[in-house]
C-alpha positions as CSV (number, residue, x, y, z in Angstrom):
1,M,4.0,8.7,-25.1
2,K,0.7,10.5,-25.5
3,T,-0.4,12.3,-22.4
4,I,-4.2,12.0,-21.9
5,G,-5.9,15.3,-20.9
6,R,-8.2,15.4,-17.9
7,R,-11.2,16.1,-20.2
8,E,-10.4,13.2,-22.5
9,F,-10.0,10.9,-19.5
10,L,-13.3,11.9,-17.9
11,E,-15.1,11.6,-21.2
12,S,-13.6,8.2,-21.8
13,L,-15.1,7.0,-18.5
14,T,-18.6,7.4,-19.9
15,L,-17.9,4.4,-22.1
16,G,-18.7,2.2,-19.2
17,A,-22.3,3.1,-19.5
18,A,-22.5,0.8,-22.5
19,V,-22.6,-2.1,-20.1
20,L,-26.0,-0.9,-19.0
21,A,-27.4,-0.5,-22.5
22,A,-29.2,-3.9,-22.4
23,G,-31.6,-2.6,-19.8
24,P,-31.8,-1.8,-16.1
25,G,-31.6,-5.4,-15.0
26,S,-28.4,-6.2,-16.8
27,A,-26.2,-4.7,-14.1
28,C,-27.7,-6.7,-11.3
29,R,-25.9,-9.6,-9.5
30,P,-26.1,-12.6,-11.9
31,A,-28.0,-15.6,-10.5
32,G,-25.9,-17.9,-8.4
33,R,-23.0,-15.4,-7.8
34,R,-22.2,-14.9,-4.1
35,N,-18.7,-13.4,-4.0
36,P,-18.3,-9.7,-4.1
37,N,-16.1,-7.7,-6.4
38,I,-13.1,-6.4,-4.4
39,V,-11.4,-3.0,-5.0
40,L,-8.3,-2.2,-2.9
41,I,-6.8,1.3,-3.1
42,L,-3.4,1.7,-1.5
43,A,-2.1,5.3,-1.2
44,D,1.6,6.0,-0.7
45,D,2.7,7.9,2.5
46,L,-0.8,9.1,3.4
47,G,-1.1,9.6,7.1
48,Y,-3.6,8.6,9.7
49,G,-4.4,12.3,10.3
50,D,-4.9,13.2,6.6
51,P,-8.6,12.1,6.2
52,G,-11.1,14.2,8.1
53,C,-12.9,11.1,9.3
54,N,-9.8,10.4,11.5
55,N,-8.8,14.0,12.1
56,P,-11.6,16.7,12.3
57,G,-8.8,19.3,12.2
58,S,-7.5,18.1,8.8
59,K,-6.7,20.9,6.3
60,I,-7.1,18.6,3.3
61,P,-10.5,17.9,1.8
62,M,-11.0,14.1,1.3
63,P,-14.7,13.8,0.7
64,N,-14.5,10.4,-1.1
65,V,-12.5,8.6,1.6
66,D,-14.7,10.2,4.2
67,G,-17.7,9.0,2.3
68,I,-16.5,5.4,2.3
69,A,-16.1,5.7,6.1
70,A,-19.6,7.2,6.5
71,R,-21.2,4.4,4.4
72,G,-19.1,1.6,5.9
73,V,-16.5,0.9,8.5
74,R,-13.6,2.9,9.8
75,F,-10.8,1.3,11.7
76,T,-9.0,3.4,14.3
77,D,-6.3,0.9,15.1
78,A,-5.2,-0.4,11.7
79,H,-1.5,-0.9,11.0
80,A,0.8,-1.4,8.0
81,P,3.3,-4.2,8.8
82,A,6.2,-1.7,8.2
83,A,6.9,2.0,8.2
84,V,8.1,2.1,4.6
85,C,6.9,1.0,1.2
86,T,8.3,-2.4,0.1
87,P,7.8,-4.5,3.2
88,T,4.3,-3.3,3.6
89,R,3.5,-4.2,0.0
90,Y,5.0,-7.7,0.4
91,G,3.0,-8.2,3.6
92,L,-0.3,-7.0,2.1
93,L,0.2,-9.3,-0.9
94,T,1.3,-12.4,0.9
95,G,0.0,-12.3,4.4
96,R,3.6,-12.7,5.6
97,Y,5.9,-10.2,7.4
98,A,8.6,-9.1,5.0
99,W,11.3,-9.4,7.7
100,R,11.0,-13.1,7.2
101,T,12.6,-12.6,3.8
102,W,16.1,-11.4,2.9
103,L,14.9,-7.8,3.2
104,K,15.7,-6.9,6.8
105,Q,15.6,-3.1,6.4
106,G,14.9,-0.4,3.8
107,V,13.2,-0.8,0.4
108,L,13.9,-2.1,-3.1
109,G,14.9,-0.1,-6.1
110,G,13.6,-0.3,-9.7
111,Y,16.1,-2.9,-10.8
112,T,16.3,-5.1,-7.6
113,P,15.5,-8.8,-8.2
114,P,12.0,-10.0,-7.0
115,L,11.2,-10.2,-3.3
116,V,8.1,-12.3,-3.6
117,E,8.9,-16.0,-3.8
118,T,7.8,-18.0,-6.8
119,G,4.8,-20.1,-5.9
120,R,3.9,-18.2,-2.8
121,M,0.1,-17.6,-2.4
122,T,-1.0,-14.0,-2.8
123,T,-4.3,-12.2,-2.4
124,A,-4.5,-12.2,-6.2
125,S,-3.7,-15.9,-6.7
126,L,-6.2,-16.8,-4.0
127,L,-9.0,-14.8,-5.6
128,K,-8.1,-16.0,-9.1
129,S,-8.5,-19.6,-7.8
130,R,-12.0,-18.5,-6.8
131,G,-12.9,-17.4,-10.3
132,Y,-12.0,-13.7,-10.0
133,A,-10.7,-11.6,-12.8
134,T,-7.6,-9.9,-11.2
135,G,-5.9,-6.7,-12.2
136,F,-3.0,-4.7,-10.8
137,F,-2.5,-1.0,-11.5
138,G,0.1,1.3,-10.0
139,K,3.3,1.1,-8.0
140,W,4.7,-2.4,-7.7
141,H,8.0,-1.8,-5.7
142,L,8.6,-5.5,-5.1
143,G,11.4,-6.2,-7.5
144,L,11.6,-7.5,-11.0
145,T,14.0,-9.7,-13.1
146,W,15.3,-7.6,-15.9
147,T,17.4,-8.9,-18.8
148,R,20.8,-7.2,-18.8
149,M,22.3,-5.7,-21.9
150,N,25.7,-7.2,-21.1
151,G,24.3,-10.6,-20.2
152,S,24.9,-10.4,-16.5
153,A,22.5,-10.2,-13.6
154,P,24.5,-9.6,-10.5
155,D,23.0,-10.1,-7.1
156,W,21.6,-6.8,-5.9
157,R,23.8,-6.8,-2.8
158,E,26.9,-7.2,-4.9
159,A,25.8,-4.3,-7.1
160,E,25.4,-2.2,-4.0
161,K,29.0,-2.9,-3.1
162,L,30.1,-1.7,-6.5
163,R,28.2,1.6,-6.3
164,P,25.8,2.5,-3.5
165,G,22.3,3.2,-5.0
166,S,23.0,1.2,-8.1
167,S,19.8,-0.8,-7.6
168,Q,17.9,2.5,-8.2
169,D,19.3,3.0,-11.7
170,A,20.6,0.9,-14.6
171,D,24.3,1.7,-14.7
172,P,26.3,-0.2,-17.3
173,K,29.4,0.1,-15.1
174,T,27.8,-2.2,-12.5
175,G,26.1,-4.6,-14.9
176,M,22.7,-3.3,-13.9
177,N,21.9,-2.1,-17.4
178,A,18.5,-3.3,-18.4
179,D,17.3,-4.3,-21.8
180,F,13.9,-2.6,-22.0
181,T,13.0,-4.5,-25.2
182,K,12.9,-7.8,-23.3
183,P,10.0,-9.0,-21.0
184,V,10.4,-8.7,-17.2
185,A,9.6,-11.5,-14.7
186,G,8.5,-11.5,-11.1
187,G,5.9,-8.8,-11.5
188,P,2.1,-8.9,-10.8
189,V,1.2,-11.3,-13.6
190,D,3.6,-13.8,-12.2
191,H,1.9,-13.6,-8.8
192,G,-1.8,-14.1,-9.6
193,Y,-2.9,-11.0,-11.6
194,D,-4.4,-11.5,-15.0
195,E,-3.5,-8.0,-16.1
196,A,-1.1,-5.3,-14.9
197,Y,-0.1,-1.8,-15.8
198,F,2.5,-0.7,-13.3
199,S,5.9,0.9,-12.5
200,A,8.9,-1.0,-11.2
201,A,9.4,1.2,-8.2
202,C,8.0,4.6,-7.2
203,P,6.9,6.1,-10.5
204,T,7.7,9.7,-9.5
205,M,10.9,9.1,-7.6
206,D,12.9,6.1,-8.8
207,G,13.9,5.0,-12.3
208,P,13.1,3.5,-14.6
209,F,10.4,6.0,-15.5
210,V,8.4,3.8,-17.8
211,F,5.1,2.0,-17.6
212,I,5.1,-1.8,-17.8
213,E,2.1,-3.6,-19.3
214,N,1.9,-7.2,-18.1
215,R,5.6,-8.2,-18.8
216,Q,6.6,-5.6,-21.3
217,A,7.9,-2.0,-21.0
218,S,5.4,0.2,-22.9
219,A,8.2,2.2,-24.5
220,I,12.0,2.4,-24.4
221,P,13.6,4.9,-22.0
222,T,16.1,6.9,-24.1
223,G,16.9,9.9,-21.8
224,Q,17.6,10.9,-18.3
225,V,14.9,12.4,-16.0
226,S,17.3,15.3,-15.5
227,D,16.6,16.2,-19.1
228,Y,13.0,17.1,-18.2
229,Y,12.9,17.9,-14.5
230,D,14.8,20.2,-12.1
231,M,17.0,18.0,-10.0
232,T,17.9,20.7,-7.4
233,G,14.7,20.5,-5.4
234,G,15.7,17.8,-2.9
235,E,13.5,14.9,-2.1
236,E,10.4,17.0,-1.8
237,G,10.8,18.6,-5.2
238,S,12.8,16.4,-7.4
239,P,13.0,12.8,-8.5
240,R,16.2,10.7,-8.2
241,K,18.2,10.3,-11.4
242,G,17.2,7.6,-13.8
243,W,16.2,6.6,-17.3
244,I,12.9,8.0,-18.6
245,V,10.6,7.6,-21.6
246,P,10.3,10.9,-23.5
247,G,6.9,12.4,-22.6
248,F,6.6,10.5,-19.3
249,K,5.0,13.0,-17.0
250,L,5.6,12.4,-13.3
251,E,2.5,14.5,-12.5
252,D,0.2,12.3,-14.4
253,V,1.0,8.7,-13.3
254,D,-2.0,8.3,-11.0
255,F,-4.4,9.5,-13.7
256,H,-3.0,6.7,-16.0
257,F,-3.2,4.0,-13.3
258,T,-6.8,5.0,-12.4
259,E,-7.8,5.1,-16.0
260,K,-6.4,1.6,-16.6
261,A,-8.2,0.3,-13.5
262,I,-11.5,1.6,-14.6
263,A,-11.0,0.2,-18.1
264,F,-10.3,-3.2,-16.6
265,M,-13.5,-3.1,-14.5
266,E,-15.5,-2.0,-17.6
267,R,-14.0,-4.8,-19.7
268,S,-14.6,-7.4,-17.0
269,R,-18.3,-6.4,-16.8
270,R,-18.7,-6.4,-20.5
271,E,-17.0,-9.7,-21.3
272,S,-17.7,-11.7,-18.2
273,P,-20.6,-10.1,-16.2
274,A,-21.0,-13.2,-14.0
275,K,-17.4,-13.1,-13.0
276,P,-16.3,-11.0,-10.0
277,F,-13.2,-8.8,-10.3
278,F,-10.4,-7.9,-7.9
279,V,-8.7,-4.6,-8.6
280,S,-5.5,-3.5,-6.8
281,L,-4.9,0.3,-7.4
282,H,-1.6,1.3,-5.8
283,L,-1.3,5.0,-6.2
284,S,1.9,7.0,-6.1
285,A,0.3,10.0,-4.3
286,P,1.2,11.6,-2.0
287,H,4.8,10.2,-2.2
288,T,7.6,12.7,-2.9
289,P,8.5,14.5,-5.0
290,W,5.5,16.7,-4.5
291,L,4.6,17.7,-8.0
292,P,0.8,18.0,-8.1
293,P,-0.9,18.2,-11.5
294,P,-2.6,21.5,-12.4
295,L,-6.0,20.1,-11.4
296,F,-5.0,20.1,-7.8
297,K,-2.0,22.5,-7.5
298,G,-2.6,25.0,-4.7
299,K,-6.0,23.5,-3.7
300,S,-5.2,22.3,-0.2
301,L,-4.1,24.1,2.9
302,D,-1.1,21.7,3.3
303,G,1.0,22.8,0.4
304,P,1.9,20.5,-2.5
305,R,1.9,17.4,-0.3
306,G,-1.7,18.1,0.6
307,D,-2.5,18.7,-3.1
308,L,-1.4,15.2,-3.8
309,V,-3.5,13.8,-0.9
310,M,-6.4,15.4,-2.7
311,L,-5.4,13.7,-5.9
312,A,-5.5,10.3,-4.1
313,D,-9.0,11.1,-2.9
314,W,-10.0,12.2,-6.4
315,C,-8.8,8.8,-7.8
316,T,-10.8,7.1,-5.1
317,G,-13.9,9.1,-6.2
318,E,-13.4,8.1,-9.9
319,I,-13.4,4.5,-8.9
320,A,-16.5,4.9,-6.9
321,K,-18.3,6.7,-9.8
322,A,-17.3,3.8,-12.1
323,L,-18.7,1.2,-9.7
324,D,-22.0,3.2,-9.7
325,R,-22.1,3.4,-13.5
326,L,-21.5,-0.3,-13.8
327,G,-24.2,-1.0,-11.3
328,V,-22.0,-3.0,-9.0
329,A,-21.4,-0.7,-6.1
330,D,-23.7,-2.7,-3.8
331,D,-21.9,-5.9,-4.7
332,T,-18.3,-4.5,-4.2
333,L,-16.1,-4.5,-1.1
334,F,-14.3,-1.2,-1.6
335,I,-11.2,-0.6,0.6
336,F,-9.0,2.4,1.0
337,T,-5.8,2.4,3.0
338,S,-2.1,3.5,3.0
339,D,1.2,1.8,3.0
340,N,2.8,3.6,5.9
341,G,2.9,6.9,7.8
342,P,3.3,10.3,6.3
343,H,5.8,13.1,6.0
344,P,5.0,16.0,8.4
345,G,2.2,18.4,7.4
346,T,2.5,22.1,7.0
347,N,0.5,25.2,8.1
348,G,-0.7,23.4,11.2
349,H,-1.9,20.2,9.4
350,K,-1.2,17.1,11.5
351,S,-0.7,14.4,8.9
352,E,-0.1,11.9,11.7
353,G,-3.0,13.1,13.7
354,A,-2.5,13.0,17.5
355,L,0.1,10.1,17.1
356,R,3.8,10.3,17.6
357,G,6.0,9.4,14.7
358,L,6.2,9.7,10.9
359,K,7.1,7.6,7.9
360,S,10.0,5.2,8.5
361,Q,9.6,5.4,12.3
362,I,8.6,2.7,14.7
363,W,6.3,4.9,16.7
364,E,2.5,4.7,15.9
365,G,2.5,7.5,13.4
366,G,5.0,5.5,11.3
367,H,2.7,2.5,10.8
368,R,-0.8,3.3,12.0
369,V,-2.8,4.0,8.8
370,P,-6.2,5.0,7.6
371,L,-8.4,2.0,6.8
372,V,-12.0,2.4,5.6
373,A,-14.2,0.0,3.8
374,R,-17.7,-0.2,2.4
375,W,-19.8,-3.1,1.1
376,P,-23.4,-1.9,1.2
377,K,-25.0,-5.4,1.2
378,R,-22.9,-6.6,4.1
379,V,-21.2,-3.8,6.1
380,P,-23.4,-1.6,8.2
381,E,-23.1,2.2,7.7
382,G,-21.1,4.4,10.0
383,I,-19.3,1.6,12.0
384,V,-16.2,2.6,13.9
385,S,-14.0,-0.3,14.9
386,D,-11.2,-0.1,17.5
387,E,-10.1,-3.7,16.6
388,P,-6.3,-3.9,16.2
389,V,-5.7,-5.1,12.7
390,C,-2.9,-5.2,10.2
391,L,-2.7,-5.1,6.4
392,V,-1.2,-8.6,6.3
393,D,-4.7,-9.7,7.4
394,L,-6.3,-9.1,4.0
395,L,-5.2,-12.5,2.7
396,A,-7.0,-14.6,5.4
397,T,-9.9,-12.2,5.3
398,F,-10.5,-12.5,1.6
399,A,-10.2,-16.2,2.0
400,A,-12.9,-16.2,4.6
401,L,-15.2,-13.9,2.6
402,T,-15.0,-16.0,-0.5
403,G,-14.9,-19.5,1.0
404,A,-11.4,-20.2,-0.1
405,P,-9.3,-22.7,1.9
406,L,-5.8,-21.4,2.8
407,P,-2.9,-23.9,2.7
408,E,-0.9,-24.3,5.9
409,D,2.1,-22.4,4.5
410,A,0.0,-19.5,3.1
411,G,-0.3,-16.2,5.0
412,P,1.5,-17.3,8.1
413,D,0.9,-13.9,9.7
414,S,-2.6,-13.3,8.4
415,Y,-5.7,-13.3,10.6
416,D,-9.3,-13.3,9.4
417,I,-10.6,-9.9,10.4
418,S,-13.9,-10.3,8.6
419,P,-16.0,-10.1,11.8
420,A,-14.7,-6.6,12.5
421,L,-15.1,-5.6,8.9
422,L,-18.7,-6.7,9.1
423,G,-19.3,-4.7,12.2
424,K,-19.1,-7.5,14.8
425,K,-17.3,-7.1,18.1
426,G,-16.1,-10.3,19.8
427,P,-15.3,-10.9,23.5
428,S,-11.5,-10.8,22.8
429,P,-9.2,-9.3,20.2
430,I,-9.0,-11.2,16.9
431,R,-5.2,-10.9,16.8
432,E,-2.9,-12.2,19.5
433,A,-0.4,-9.4,18.7
434,I,0.9,-7.2,15.9
435,V,4.5,-7.0,14.9
436,S,5.7,-3.7,13.4
437,H,9.0,-2.9,11.6
438,S,10.8,0.3,10.9
439,Q,12.9,1.5,8.0
440,N,16.2,0.5,9.8
441,G,14.9,-2.8,11.0
442,T,13.7,-1.9,14.5
443,F,11.1,-4.3,15.8
444,A,8.0,-3.5,17.9
445,I,5.3,-5.8,19.2
446,R,1.9,-4.8,20.4
447,Q,-0.4,-6.9,22.5
448,G,-3.5,-5.3,24.0
449,A,-2.5,-1.9,25.4
450,W,1.2,-2.7,25.6
451,K,3.7,-1.8,22.9
452,L,7.3,-2.9,23.2
453,I,10.0,-1.3,21.0
454,L,13.3,-3.3,20.9
455,D,15.6,-0.4,20.2
456,N,16.7,2.7,22.0
457,K,17.6,4.8,18.9
458,T,14.5,6.9,19.4
459,S,12.8,6.4,16.1
460,G,14.1,3.5,13.9
461,G,13.8,5.7,10.8
462,W,15.3,8.5,8.9
463,M,12.7,11.2,9.7
464,T,13.5,13.8,12.3
465,P,12.7,12.1,15.7
466,A,9.6,13.5,17.4
467,G,8.8,13.8,21.1
468,K,11.1,13.2,24.1
469,P,13.6,10.4,23.9
470,P,13.2,7.2,25.8
471,Q,14.9,6.5,29.1
472,P,18.7,6.6,28.9
473,G,20.4,3.3,29.4
474,T,17.5,1.0,28.5
475,P,17.7,-1.3,25.5
476,G,14.2,-0.4,24.3
477,Q,10.9,1.3,25.0
478,L,7.6,0.3,26.5
479,Y,4.4,2.2,26.3
480,N,0.8,1.7,27.5
481,L,-1.2,3.0,24.5
482,A,-4.5,2.9,26.3
483,E,-3.2,5.5,28.8
484,D,-0.5,7.1,26.6
485,P,-1.4,7.0,22.9
486,A,1.2,9.6,22.1
487,E,4.0,7.3,23.4
488,S,5.4,9.9,25.7
489,N,5.9,7.9,28.9
490,D,8.5,5.1,28.6
491,L,7.7,2.4,31.2
492,W,10.5,-0.1,30.3
493,E,12.1,0.0,33.8
494,E,8.8,0.2,35.7
495,R,7.3,-2.9,34.0
496,P,10.0,-5.5,33.5
497,E,7.5,-8.4,33.5
498,I,5.7,-6.9,30.4
499,V,9.0,-6.4,28.7
500,A,9.9,-10.1,29.3
501,R,6.5,-11.4,28.2
502,L,6.5,-9.4,24.9
503,T,10.1,-10.1,24.1
504,A,9.4,-13.8,24.5
505,L,6.3,-13.6,22.3
506,L,8.3,-11.9,19.5
507,D,11.0,-14.5,19.8
508,K,8.4,-17.2,19.5
509,Y,7.0,-15.6,16.3
510,K,10.4,-15.4,14.8
511,Q,11.3,-19.0,15.6
512,D,7.9,-20.5,14.6
513,G,7.9,-18.8,11.2
514,R,4.4,-17.6,11.8
515,S,2.3,-15.5,14.2
516,A,-1.2,-16.6,13.1
517,P,-2.7,-19.8,14.5
518,R,-2.0,-23.0,12.6
519,R,-4.9,-24.0,10.4
520,R,-6.6,-27.3,10.7
């Protein structure tokens, strides 16, 4: 595999200027077009406190993300539906909480069968039905169907019984050995995307370490990642074992994803200038292992993790430059967010901000995430919204913005948050409540100021617990976030009526199969 240098990459981006060659008017909105382009960037493990717009004390420069906030809207109470990768990605794509599927805790591996059901409406299939060109670039992590070398395709849970962790690597002993010459199924192009360039799981942590283009692996993995990388650095410094394509550089994956996303936008403008595009760019940074490329190594005050946060911001900036070159920035809804909370910062950097909790945990720091968006023609500059929103809301929101009807069974947990996105404040919250889910399957439900956690195991995740433990002897935790945003004062015993009300509401959501109102 040829590794593209940074200079080659940057020089190649200038090709997009050819779209403008026909004259200054050629890049304007075509007559009759009313729907915006949509670009969605999803960082991996980037915390609420990483961007300076959320945390003035941040030790990591993020000028591009901060710039989106300054020229658009910044949400201060936005949530991933889960505190880890896979369930958030499922919810963002489908508008449905992942705990309604067979995945009740944890995440998928690179060889796990697909989680997204065949035929379920997604943000991509919705927008494709409205005439969008749709492209996915980055980390998929929602399962794939691989052809097995030995002809078998065991259920992933059976494979786990044979050898724990086998869904992370293709082991012939468990029948999980993949035939990389055969096409995969269940990926982005089977769920509404016209084009895709992606990894099966986390491209820097989990095998197989190979890019997949549409349905086909771009090359055949012939070695083990241990042949090329030090495996003694723990999670923060080393990948998990797995098959790798020779020349596959973990440090460069986000450069490739960003390059492919820009090429897709350029091609869309060149070939179908009247057709809006939807780009999902799901970055790997700043997920472990923290192996920053030379361009960013040592540049932040938060160590190698902070260097990767800077990489995520740089990729965001490259997309913004491309939109400007193509003359479509004013006609593009540009969104940046993260899939869950962070690992802890270093050198005094508070990656979670003033919140309690980290990645995997049920406290706010585990699932409250940065969310900024700009759309110059529709979103006023410098708006700060305290509207409680969730990433599952993007499906219903995109439907509202593009005039697309949602079937009754689509996005059962998705609310239209376009009023808040456009800077409008209603008399009451848009959402009735938000349900959150931790790595180990712990539930929380938030309504207004009140947050109920239905577990007393302190965190619900594998990170080191933060803060004082809840009251001993109670089956859960209750916090008033308006008075106690750090979740330090457990009120479970003091407010039993709130506990009962929120418990009943969560039970109703589970039984009804939806939390959003039924559509007429």
